[in-house]
Steps between C-alpha positions, in 0.01 A plus 500: 500500500497751215219413259394711205125517448516283188646211708277511810265203537215490755349157430607283797488194280848604385614495868358150527705404193817658621492326841393171348799525265750596776407506869867563594486869585710776660378636829628848588493674833685789658754407767567681828793682332269634227652276236286248305494138599390234253433130494439280199239242592207289379151610610150372487269738309135539587244731338130547562377765263711808569627361830855368463737343751833324493606252762850378566775462755854611586777311662498626859861599462408735220510854638193588288294252702477762776334747273128585497308779332535636151674284236531469127511185284649479151355236266683389194364418159632410156756744358733544203691732271327641192725596210412814306585303185185298543267793444369548142502881558848509661635759255199714441415521868866500623439213732741396778545173690296439816420236760154340523386351834208434736531569870303603806567701820288442807497721810331394823510436872708216640352297786746261669409181683698235688241276673566139420152409380499781241857421395424130464202584276718737293769237439235241418326735255834602348627152454171368361484786249856468368509120514191494271686733259770235450253196510629382840326436831745566785313647797596694806391338823557691824448183702818344361819543705706593191242757378400680820834687549434693180228694683756639745720630216250716308274805534189520287336805344189610312521800275167681471540667155370857486650625169553307180690621193523271198721596210474325164752642249414282207543737202130607521611860441626402156316461169349151453756419233778552750331290765457210264859532374637492859293192580628322185862599572477375864353169382782465251759529774365176635618542858269435799507867612430638152221254434329583831521875434346447153220296657423782746497754221258283305279450811490875558397560137235231516344657810529864403438465127702677238636823646461820294813578297724725701 
């Protein structure tokens, strides 16, 4: 992922926020033919200090489920168009439109597993986590006849993350007046995506303080 120095973030709290916001990621591997293979999937995110891992599963029929080794994961964040007309200095600084967004790219080592005990624990942990996110309490129970067959249809994985790149492109390279104007304009759009992007811009400003005028 291309990231100019002004937009690189090293505080892993932002990775926590990105994966709490959207744990539905894109897993990329290289196929036997040299072409990329990708799967969109939910994952469980675990971090202990600088140690990060993602846990998930494929359908066994998915060709990617036979892959081990190096892999990349793309994590999505809020994003949206920024009009040049919103900048107070649009004429004097010859501003152009851009796109603000937050995202992360993780690179690591994939470890596959297919033993039933580990898979049952994975499905239990996954269902418990996502059921809680919608205030429900359905549970996976491998002892039930209608649940057990699921274990034969999946392959689990753990991604031990070795490289983390977080990009926050939130107008921090602009003068403060521009940043505040963009936040105000996004809020005025009154759409969920625009409001969320404005909130992330405000959060970044609150944690980093007023940035020096560019």
